[in-house]
C-alpha positions, 0 to 999 in steps of 0.5 A: 499499500502506498499513501500519498498526501498533497499540499500547496494548492490555493488561489492565485492571480493569473501569471502567478506561481504555486508549488504542489508537493506530494509525500508518499509513504508506505510501500514506496520501494514499489513505486515505478512512476509518480505524477500529477493529474488534474480535473477541472469541473465538468471535464475528464481527469488528465495527466499533467506531468509524470516522472519515472524512477529512471528520470523520464519525464512527460508533460501535458502540452499546454503546460510545457515551459510553465510547469516543472515536476521534480522528485526528491527520493530522500524525502520520498516527495514529488513536486510540481512547480507551476509558473505563469498560471492561467485561469484554465489551469484551475482544477483539483490536482491529484498526486498519482503513484503507479506500481507496475508489478500490481497495476495499481494506481494510487491517488491522493485526495487532491488539492484545489488550485484556483487561478483568477483572471 
């Protein structure tokens, strides 16, 4: 089992920045990749950014150049630095951890990011 706890959401004006954090605990040795998803009202959940244990990183096209995902293995924490935020970035952001051997995705409870225009 893996537990994920997010923090760092909030209200920010367009053009501002926020940093989300996700601390993992439990069977962290089994995690193959961690990432951030988001879900806006009335829309499907989408992958924002992910990083694998080998350091491969993937971003949603609309956040490339503005968001940066990073991972601190010593702290079992993954971060999402979000710059130049836009109103369309408003969503609940969820931390995700993937365990390939079991095919299980673990999710945090989510943190709300609201970007005002």
